[in-house]
Structures are given as C-alpha cells and as structure tokens.
MINUVO-741125 format. One record per residue (C-alpha): residue number from 1; residue in one letter; z, y, x. Coordinates in nm, 2 decimals, padded with zeros to 4 digits. Each point is the difference from the previous one (the first is absolute). Example, Ala and Ser with C-alpha at 12.3 -4.5 7.8 and 13.67 -1.06 7.14 Angstrom:
nr 1	rest A	c3 00.78	c2 -00.45	c1 01.23 $
nr 2	rest S	c3 -00.07	c2 00.34	c1 00.14 $
END
This chain:
nr 1	rest M	c3 -00.07	c2 00.56	c1 02.38 $
nr 2	rest T	c3 -00.15	c2 -00.19	c1 -00.29 $
nr 3	rest T	c3 00.18	c2 -00.32	c1 00.08 $
nr 4	rest H	c3 00.35	c2 -00.07	c1 00.13 $
nr 5	rest E	c3 00.02	c2 00.03	c1 00.38 $
nr 6	rest R	c3 00.29	c2 -00.06	c1 00.23 $
nr 7	rest P	c3 -00.04	c2 00.25	c1 00.28 $
nr 8	rest P	c3 00.01	c2 -00.12	c1 00.36 $
nr 9	rest D	c3 00.34	c2 00.17	c1 00.05 $
nr 10	rest G	c3 00.15	c2 -00.22	c1 -00.26 $
nr 11	rest V	c3 00.12	c2 00.28	c1 -00.23 $
nr 12	rest R	c3 00.02	c2 -00.13	c1 -00.36 $
nr 13	rest T	c3 -00.24	c2 00.18	c1 -00.24 $
nr 14	rest A	c3 -00.14	c2 -00.06	c1 -00.35 $
nr 15	rest A	c3 -00.36	c2 -00.03	c1 -00.11 $
nr 16	rest T	c3 -00.15	c2 00.32	c1 -00.15 $
nr 17	rest P	c3 -00.19	c2 -00.16	c1 -00.30 $
nr 18	rest S	c3 00.29	c2 00.04	c1 -00.23 $
nr 19	rest M	c3 00.10	c2 00.20	c1 -00.31 $
nr 20	rest R	c3 00.25	c2 00.21	c1 00.19 $
nr 21	rest F	c3 -00.20	c2 00.11	c1 00.30 $
nr 22	rest P	c3 -00.26	c2 00.22	c1 -00.18 $
nr 23	rest V	c3 00.28	c2 00.16	c1 -00.20 $
nr 24	rest L	c3 00.18	c2 00.10	c1 00.32 $
nr 25	rest V	c3 -00.32	c2 00.14	c1 00.14 $
nr 26	rest V	c3 -00.07	c2 00.21	c1 -00.31 $
nr 27	rest M	c3 00.36	c2 00.12	c1 00.00 $
nr 28	rest F	c3 -00.03	c2 00.09	c1 00.37 $
nr 29	rest V	c3 -00.32	c2 00.20	c1 -00.05 $
nr 30	rest I	c3 00.14	c2 00.18	c1 -00.31 $
nr 31	rest A	c3 00.32	c2 00.10	c1 00.19 $
nr 32	rest I	c3 -00.18	c2 00.15	c1 00.30 $
nr 33	rest T	c3 -00.27	c2 00.17	c1 -00.21 $
nr 34	rest I	c3 00.25	c2 00.17	c1 -00.23 $
nr 35	rest S	c3 00.22	c2 00.08	c1 00.30 $
nr 36	rest N	c3 -00.28	c2 00.19	c1 00.17 $
nr 37	rest I	c3 -00.05	c2 00.21	c1 -00.30 $
nr 38	rest A	c3 00.37	c2 00.06	c1 -00.07 $
nr 39	rest A	c3 00.06	c2 00.09	c1 00.36 $
nr 40	rest T	c3 -00.19	c2 00.32	c1 -00.03 $
nr 41	rest K	c3 00.31	c2 00.16	c1 -00.16 $
nr 42	rest G	c3 00.27	c2 00.12	c1 00.23 $
nr 43	rest V	c3 00.35	c2 -00.08	c1 -00.11 $
nr 44	rest V	c3 00.35	c2 00.11	c1 00.12 $
nr 45	rest L	c3 00.28	c2 -00.23	c1 -00.09 $
nr 46	rest F	c3 00.37	c2 00.09	c1 00.03 $
nr 47	rest P	c3 -00.08	c2 00.37	c1 00.08 $
nr 48	rest G	c3 00.37	c2 00.06	c1 00.07 $
nr 49	rest L	c3 00.01	c2 -00.25	c1 00.29 $
nr 50	rest S	c3 00.04	c2 00.16	c1 00.34 $
nr 51	rest I	c3 00.00	c2 -00.19	c1 00.33 $
nr 52	rest D	c3 -00.02	c2 00.15	c1 00.35 $
nr 53	rest A	c3 -00.02	c2 -00.24	c1 00.29 $
nr 54	rest G	c3 -00.16	c2 00.15	c1 00.31 $
nr 55	rest P	c3 -00.38	c2 00.05	c1 -00.07 $
nr 56	rest L	c3 00.04	c2 -00.17	c1 -00.34 $
nr 57	rest S	c3 00.08	c2 00.25	c1 -00.27 $
nr 58	rest V	c3 -00.02	c2 -00.13	c1 -00.36 $
nr 59	rest R	c3 00.01	c2 00.23	c1 -00.30 $
nr 60	rest G	c3 -00.05	c2 -00.25	c1 -00.28 $
nr 61	rest L	c3 -00.22	c2 -00.31	c1 00.02 $
nr 62	rest V	c3 -00.36	c2 00.11	c1 00.02 $
nr 63	rest T	c3 -00.23	c2 -00.27	c1 -00.13 $
nr 64	rest D	c3 -00.29	c2 -00.04	c1 -00.24 $
nr 65	rest G	c3 -00.06	c2 -00.12	c1 -00.36 $
nr 66	rest A	c3 -00.06	c2 -00.36	c1 00.11 $
nr 67	rest F	c3 00.33	c2 -00.05	c1 00.19 $
nr 68	rest W	c3 00.12	c2 -00.24	c1 -00.27 $
nr 69	rest L	c3 -00.33	c2 -00.18	c1 -00.04 $
nr 70	rest F	c3 -00.14	c2 -00.05	c1 00.35 $
nr 71	rest P	c3 00.27	c2 -00.24	c1 00.12 $
nr 72	rest L	c3 -00.12	c2 -00.23	c1 -00.28 $
nr 73	rest S	c3 -00.32	c2 -00.06	c1 00.20 $
nr 74	rest Y	c3 00.22	c2 -00.12	c1 00.29 $
nr 75	rest V	c3 00.20	c2 -00.23	c1 -00.22 $
nr 76	rest I	c3 -00.32	c2 -00.16	c1 -00.14 $
nr 77	rest G	c3 -00.13	c2 -00.01	c1 00.35 $
nr 78	rest D	c3 00.31	c2 -00.19	c1 00.11 $
nr 79	rest V	c3 -00.05	c2 -00.25	c1 -00.28 $
nr 80	rest I	c3 -00.36	c2 -00.06	c1 00.09 $
nr 81	rest S	c3 00.07	c2 -00.03	c1 00.38 $
nr 82	rest E	c3 00.30	c2 -00.23	c1 -00.05 $
nr 83	rest V	c3 -00.17	c2 -00.23	c1 -00.25 $
nr 84	rest Y	c3 -00.37	c2 00.01	c1 00.10 $
nr 85	rest G	c3 00.00	c2 00.11	c1 00.36 $
nr 86	rest F	c3 -00.12	c2 00.28	c1 00.23 $
nr 87	rest R	c3 -00.38	c2 -00.09	c1 -00.02 $
nr 88	rest V	c3 00.01	c2 00.03	c1 -00.38 $
nr 89	rest M	c3 00.20	c2 00.32	c1 00.01 $
nr 90	rest R	c3 -00.25	c2 00.15	c1 00.25 $
nr 91	rest R	c3 -00.27	c2 -00.05	c1 -00.26 $
nr 92	rest V	c3 00.21	c2 00.15	c1 -00.27 $
nr 93	rest V	c3 00.06	c2 00.31	c1 00.22 $
nr 94	rest V	c3 -00.38	c2 00.04	c1 00.03 $
nr 95	rest I	c3 -00.04	c2 -00.02	c1 -00.37 $
nr 96	rest G	c3 00.27	c2 00.26	c1 -00.05 $
nr 97	rest F	c3 -00.16	c2 00.23	c1 00.26 $
nr 98	rest L	c3 -00.34	c2 -00.03	c1 -00.17 $
nr 99	rest S	c3 00.15	c2 00.06	c1 -00.34 $
nr 100	rest V	c3 00.18	c2 00.32	c1 00.10 $
nr 101	rest L	c3 -00.31	c2 00.12	c1 00.18 $
nr 102	rest A	c3 -00.21	c2 -00.07	c1 -00.31 $
nr 103	rest V	c3 00.24	c2 00.20	c1 -00.22 $
nr 104	rest A	c3 -00.01	c2 00.29	c1 00.24 $
nr 105	rest I	c3 -00.38	c2 00.00	c1 00.01 $
nr 106	rest A	c3 -00.01	c2 -00.02	c1 -00.38 $
nr 107	rest F	c3 00.24	c2 00.30	c1 -00.03 $
nr 108	rest K	c3 -00.21	c2 00.20	c1 00.25 $
nr 109	rest I	c3 -00.31	c2 -00.07	c1 -00.21 $
nr 110	rest A	c3 00.18	c2 00.09	c1 -00.32 $
nr 111	rest V	c3 00.12	c2 00.33	c1 00.15 $
nr 112	rest A	c3 -00.35	c2 00.09	c1 00.12 $
nr 113	rest L	c3 -00.16	c2 -00.05	c1 -00.33 $
nr 114	rest P	c3 -00.07	c2 00.32	c1 -00.19 $
nr 115	rest A	c3 00.27	c2 00.08	c1 -00.26 $
nr 116	rest A	c3 -00.09	c2 00.05	c1 -00.36 $
nr 117	rest D	c3 00.04	c2 00.35	c1 -00.15 $
nr 118	rest F	c3 00.27	c2 -00.12	c1 -00.23 $
nr 119	rest Y	c3 00.20	c2 -00.17	c1 00.28 $
nr 120	rest D	c3 00.27	c2 00.23	c1 00.15 $
nr 121	rest G	c3 00.19	c2 -00.26	c1 00.21 $
nr 122	rest Q	c3 -00.22	c2 -00.01	c1 00.31 $
nr 123	rest A	c3 00.25	c2 00.17	c1 00.22 $
nr 124	rest A	c3 00.28	c2 -00.22	c1 -00.12 $
nr 125	rest F	c3 -00.21	c2 -00.31	c1 00.04 $
nr 126	rest E	c3 -00.10	c2 00.09	c1 00.36 $
nr 127	rest A	c3 00.37	c2 00.07	c1 00.08 $
nr 128	rest V	c3 00.11	c2 -00.34	c1 -00.11 $
nr 129	rest V	c3 -00.28	c2 -00.24	c1 00.11 $
nr 130	rest D	c3 -00.19	c2 00.18	c1 00.27 $
nr 131	rest A	c3 00.22	c2 -00.10	c1 00.30 $
nr 132	rest V	c3 -00.03	c2 00.18	c1 00.32 $
nr 133	rest P	c3 -00.22	c2 -00.22	c1 00.23 $
nr 134	rest R	c3 00.27	c2 00.00	c1 00.27 $
nr 135	rest I	c3 00.26	c2 -00.11	c1 -00.25 $
nr 136	rest L	c3 -00.22	c2 -00.28	c1 -00.12 $
nr 137	rest A	c3 -00.08	c2 -00.11	c1 00.36 $
nr 138	rest A	c3 00.37	c2 00.00	c1 00.08 $
nr 139	rest S	c3 00.09	c2 -00.20	c1 -00.30 $
nr 140	rest L	c3 -00.27	c2 -00.26	c1 00.06 $
nr 141	rest A	c3 00.08	c2 -00.04	c1 00.37 $
nr 142	rest G	c3 00.37	c2 -00.02	c1 -00.06 $
nr 143	rest F	c3 -00.05	c2 -00.26	c1 -00.28 $
nr 144	rest V	c3 -00.23	c2 -00.23	c1 00.20 $
nr 145	rest V	c3 00.21	c2 00.00	c1 00.32 $
nr 146	rest G	c3 00.33	c2 -00.01	c1 -00.18 $
nr 147	rest E	c3 -00.09	c2 -00.29	c1 -00.23 $
nr 148	rest L	c3 -00.16	c2 -00.21	c1 00.27 $
nr 149	rest L	c3 00.30	c2 00.05	c1 00.23 $
nr 150	rest N	c3 00.24	c2 -00.08	c1 -00.28 $
nr 151	rest S	c3 -00.19	c2 -00.32	c1 -00.08 $
nr 152	rest W	c3 -00.04	c2 -00.10	c1 00.37 $
nr 153	rest V	c3 00.37	c2 00.04	c1 00.08 $
nr 154	rest L	c3 00.11	c2 -00.19	c1 -00.30 $
nr 155	rest V	c3 -00.23	c2 -00.29	c1 00.07 $
nr 156	rest Q	c3 00.09	c2 -00.01	c1 00.37 $
nr 157	rest M	c3 00.36	c2 -00.02	c1 -00.08 $
nr 158	rest K	c3 -00.06	c2 -00.27	c1 -00.26 $
nr 159	rest Q	c3 -00.18	c2 -00.20	c1 00.27 $
nr 160	rest R	c3 00.32	c2 00.00	c1 00.20 $
nr 161	rest T	c3 00.25	c2 -00.06	c1 -00.28 $
nr 162	rest G	c3 -00.19	c2 -00.18	c1 -00.27 $
nr 163	rest E	c3 00.14	c2 00.04	c1 -00.34 $
nr 164	rest R	c3 00.33	c2 00.14	c1 00.13 $
nr 165	rest G	c3 00.07	c2 00.37	c1 00.07 $
nr 166	rest L	c3 -00.21	c2 00.14	c1 -00.29 $
nr 167	rest V	c3 00.22	c2 00.31	c1 -00.04 $
nr 168	rest A	c3 -00.01	c2 00.07	c1 00.37 $
nr 169	rest R	c3 -00.38	c2 -00.02	c1 00.03 $
nr 170	rest L	c3 -00.04	c2 00.21	c1 -00.32 $
nr 171	rest M	c3 00.21	c2 00.28	c1 00.15 $
nr 172	rest A	c3 -00.14	c2 -00.02	c1 00.35 $
nr 173	rest S	c3 -00.36	c2 00.01	c1 -00.13 $
nr 174	rest T	c3 00.08	c2 00.29	c1 -00.23 $
nr 175	rest V	c3 00.15	c2 00.20	c1 00.29 $
nr 176	rest V	c3 -00.30	c2 -00.06	c1 00.22 $
nr 177	rest G	c3 -00.26	c2 00.06	c1 -00.27 $
nr 178	rest E	c3 00.16	c2 00.30	c1 -00.15 $
nr 179	rest L	c3 00.06	c2 00.16	c1 00.34 $
nr 180	rest A	c3 -00.37	c2 -00.04	c1 00.09 $
nr 181	rest D	c3 -00.12	c2 00.11	c1 -00.34 $
nr 182	rest T	c3 00.23	c2 00.31	c1 -00.02 $
nr 183	rest T	c3 -00.07	c2 00.11	c1 00.36 $
nr 184	rest I	c3 -00.37	c2 -00.03	c1 -00.03 $
nr 185	rest F	c3 -00.02	c2 00.17	c1 -00.33 $
nr 186	rest C	c3 00.23	c2 00.29	c1 00.10 $
nr 187	rest V	c3 -00.17	c2 00.06	c1 00.33 $
nr 188	rest I	c3 -00.35	c2 00.02	c1 -00.15 $
nr 189	rest A	c3 00.10	c2 00.19	c1 -00.32 $
nr 190	rest A	c3 00.26	c2 00.24	c1 00.15 $
nr 191	rest S	c3 -00.23	c2 00.29	c1 00.07 $
nr 192	rest A	c3 -00.18	c2 -00.04	c1 -00.34 $
nr 193	rest I	c3 00.33	c2 00.06	c1 -00.18 $
nr 194	rest G	c3 00.12	c2 00.29	c1 00.22 $
nr 195	rest I	c3 00.22	c2 -00.18	c1 00.25 $
nr 196	rest S	c3 -00.05	c2 00.17	c1 00.34 $
nr 197	rest T	c3 00.32	c2 -00.06	c1 00.21 $
nr 198	rest G	c3 00.13	c2 -00.31	c1 00.17 $
nr 199	rest S	c3 00.33	c2 00.01	c1 -00.18 $
nr 200	rest D	c3 -00.16	c2 00.03	c1 -00.34 $
nr 201	rest L	c3 -00.22	c2 -00.30	c1 00.08 $
nr 202	rest L	c3 00.30	c2 -00.20	c1 00.11 $
nr 203	rest N	c3 00.17	c2 00.08	c1 -00.32 $
nr 204	rest F	c3 -00.31	c2 -00.10	c1 -00.19 $
nr 205	rest V	c3 -00.02	c2 -00.34	c1 00.17 $
nr 206	rest V	c3 00.38	c2 -00.08	c1 00.01 $
nr 207	rest V	c3 00.07	c2 00.09	c1 -00.36 $
nr 208	rest G	c3 -00.31	c2 -00.18	c1 -00.13 $
nr 209	rest F	c3 00.07	c2 -00.32	c1 00.20 $
nr 210	rest V	c3 00.37	c2 -00.02	c1 -00.09 $
nr 211	rest W	c3 -00.07	c2 00.07	c1 -00.36 $
nr 212	rest K	c3 -00.28	c2 -00.26	c1 -00.04 $
nr 213	rest T	c3 00.20	c2 -00.26	c1 00.19 $
nr 214	rest L	c3 00.31	c2 00.05	c1 -00.21 $
nr 215	rest C	c3 -00.21	c2 -00.03	c1 -00.32 $
nr 216	rest E	c3 -00.13	c2 -00.33	c1 00.12 $
nr 217	rest A	c3 00.34	c2 -00.12	c1 00.11 $
nr 218	rest A	c3 00.13	c2 00.09	c1 -00.35 $
nr 219	rest V	c3 -00.26	c2 -00.23	c1 -00.17 $
nr 220	rest L	c3 00.05	c2 -00.28	c1 00.26 $
nr 221	rest P	c3 00.18	c2 -00.23	c1 -00.26 $
nr 222	rest I	c3 -00.31	c2 00.04	c1 -00.22 $
nr 223	rest S	c3 -00.24	c2 -00.08	c1 00.28 $
nr 224	rest T	c3 00.19	c2 -00.32	c1 00.10 $
nr 225	rest A	c3 00.02	c2 -00.11	c1 -00.37 $
nr 226	rest V	c3 -00.37	c2 00.06	c1 -00.05 $
nr 227	rest I	c3 -00.09	c2 -00.19	c1 00.32 $
nr 228	rest A	c3 00.22	c2 -00.29	c1 -00.10 $
nr 229	rest W	c3 -00.16	c2 00.00	c1 -00.35 $
nr 230	rest V	c3 -00.35	c2 00.00	c1 00.13 $
nr 231	rest K	c3 00.07	c2 -00.28	c1 00.25 $
nr 232	rest R	c3 00.14	c2 -00.22	c1 -00.27 $
nr 233	rest R	c3 -00.31	c2 00.04	c1 -00.21 $
nr 234	rest E	c3 -00.25	c2 -00.05	c1 00.28 $
nr 235	rest P	c3 -00.02	c2 -00.38	c1 00.04 $
nr 236	rest S	c3 -00.22	c2 00.03	c1 00.31 $
nr 237	rest Y	c3 00.27	c2 00.19	c1 00.18 $
nr 238	rest F	c3 00.20	c2 -00.32	c1 00.02 $
nr 239	rest G	c3 -00.30	c2 -00.21	c1 00.10 $
nr 240	rest D	c3 -00.15	c2 -00.10	c1 -00.34 $
nr 241	rest T	c3 -00.36	c2 00.09	c1 00.07 $
nr 242	rest S	c3 -00.13	c2 -00.15	c1 -00.32 $
nr 243	rest A	c3 00.16	c2 00.28	c1 -00.21 $
nr 244	rest T	c3 -00.17	c2 00.34	c1 00.01 $
nr 245	rest S	c3 00.13	c2 00.18	c1 -00.31 $
END
C-alpha cells in the first residue's frame, strides 16, 4: 500500500506512507528478533505454585526468557492490523519472518567461523545464539501462523462491527493467535527440549497459552490507548487522503 485504499469490504484503514507506520514496523521486527534470542533461556516462574487437574500437573510456570517481550509483537501487530489492515500486516509478517531468518543465518555463520586463539567464549557463544534447528523452525512457524490468524480475526470482526467493539476483537484475536502460535511451537519443539509424554506436552501448551494470553490481557489498556493515539494522528484513517505524514 503506497496510497490510501478503502478495501472492498469497507473496513476503515489508514495509508502507510506516514511517519508512524515505519516506526511500528521497526518496533515489531525488533521485538520478534530479540524474543527469538531471549527465548533460548528456559525459565520457571513461581516455583512454589502447584496445580493438579487431571492430566494437567503444574509445578511452577515453565516459560522462556522472552515471555515478557514476545506479547509486545502481538500488541504492535494489533495496532498495525486495526489501523492499516490485514493486507499490510501480512507484508509486515513476511518482513519479520525474513528478518528473524536472516539473524539465524548470520549467527550460524558466526558460530562456524574459526575462533581466534585468544577467544575463549566459543562454547558460551554457541549456547546462546546457535538455536537448535527444530526450535527455530517451531518459533518461525508459530510466529507466522499466529500473527496472521491474529490479524485476520481482528479485521474480520472489525468488518462486522466497525469502530465499535475494539476490546472484544483485540481479545478474541489474541486468543486465536496465541493458541495457534503456542500449539504449533510446542508440538514442533517438544522433543527437542526433552518432552516425551502427552501429559507433559499438554502442560507445555496450556501453561504457555494461558500465560501469554494473560500477559496480553494485562496490557490491553495500553494497546487500546496506542491504537486510539495512532488513529488520531493518521489523517487518512478518517478519509483525508491528501495527508500522508
């Protein structure tokens, strides 16, 4: 989108040639790139927490180092989808995918390069940045499917309700996107991190999904405030096609 377009379905969107759109894209790419690096660290929150409910047995919240950061990409994705539309968000997801893939390839090359005699951090460097291929594949697959579903659900609901019901579509899209993202990631990555039973896989999926969804619900007031702020500063969102910055 280089000019303002009113999609056939009538959903209101803003033109992308503005000061705010590239900033949002950069923030989105930074968030998912850092998240994929930070996620290589396993984390247990609230180790004293104990829950037994049938096949679900929780001993602390098992997550990763990016649990507090990854939801930010969904928040930014919500802003882009709500203000600029699904077609634009689809392109942003492709940019994010290629960016993370480029970083992974760069790390692989850096790890493979011969270490200098005076450099004694090779093992530590590999442990941090040389992600297991299956973990990387799981992360990228979950990201692409989750973000696209998140955006699609949000825009479909907006088509039905217009400007009304923002909170409802933000939460509904989050639930759908996070469920797909978490399930795909956990199923693909489970064996790579030592999960071998159905009950452990269920725990992995449920805890991850609930935790990420709650994180996004907690920042919902911020999401709605940012969306409102961006809409007010995008003249083309309200039909002024002469203003693009």
